[in-house]
C-alpha positions in Angstrom: 105.8 74.0 110.4 105.3 77.7 110.6 101.8 79.1 109.7 101.7 80.7 106.3 99.0 83.2 105.5 97.0 82.8 102.3 98.5 84.4 99.1 95.4 86.6 98.6 95.6 88.2 102.0 98.0 91.1 101.1 95.7 92.1 98.3 92.8 92.6 100.7 94.5 95.3 102.8 94.5 98.2 100.2 90.8 97.9 99.4 89.9 97.6 103.1 91.9 100.7 103.8 90.3 102.7 101.0 86.8 101.6 101.9 87.4 102.1 105.6 88.9 105.6 105.2 86.2 106.7 102.9 83.2 105.3 104.8 84.3 105.9 108.4 86.8 108.8 108.1 85.0 110.9 105.5 81.3 110.0 105.7 80.7 109.2 109.3 83.3 111.4 111.2 83.8 114.2 108.6 87.4 113.9 109.7 90.5 115.7 108.6 93.7 114.2 107.1 95.1 112.6 110.3 91.9 111.0 111.4 91.3 109.5 107.8 94.9 108.3 107.8 94.6 106.7 111.2 91.3 104.9 110.1 93.0 103.8 106.9 95.9 102.2 108.7 93.6 100.4 111.2 91.5 99.1 108.3 94.6 97.9 106.4 95.7 95.9 109.4 92.3 94.3 110.1 92.4 91.6 107.4 95.6 90.1 108.8 94.5 90.3 112.4 91.1 88.8 111.5 92.9 85.9 109.7 95.1 85.2 112.7 92.2 85.3 115.0 90.2 82.9 112.8 93.0 80.5 112.6 93.5 80.6 116.4 89.8 80.1 117.2 88.7 77.8 114.4 91.9 75.9 113.6 93.7 75.7 110.4 92.0 73.7 107.7 93.9 72.5 104.7 91.7 73.8 101.9 92.7 75.2 98.5 91.3 78.6 99.4 93.6 78.9 102.4 96.6 78.1 100.3 95.7 80.6 97.5 94.5 78.3 94.8 
């Protein structure tokens, strides 16, 4: 059976991109448009990558949180 990501995972990417772009790109680096955009793209991808790494290292558990409810 193929691994299915939780239903809440796509909703985590836009807030992660906004917070990452604001905090890292604007506050820490005082970056321009391209650096803020690059940081936002990286931060938007991180929740999915983190989920895949967590499943790989800790194994999949059959919980209701993992299935989205």
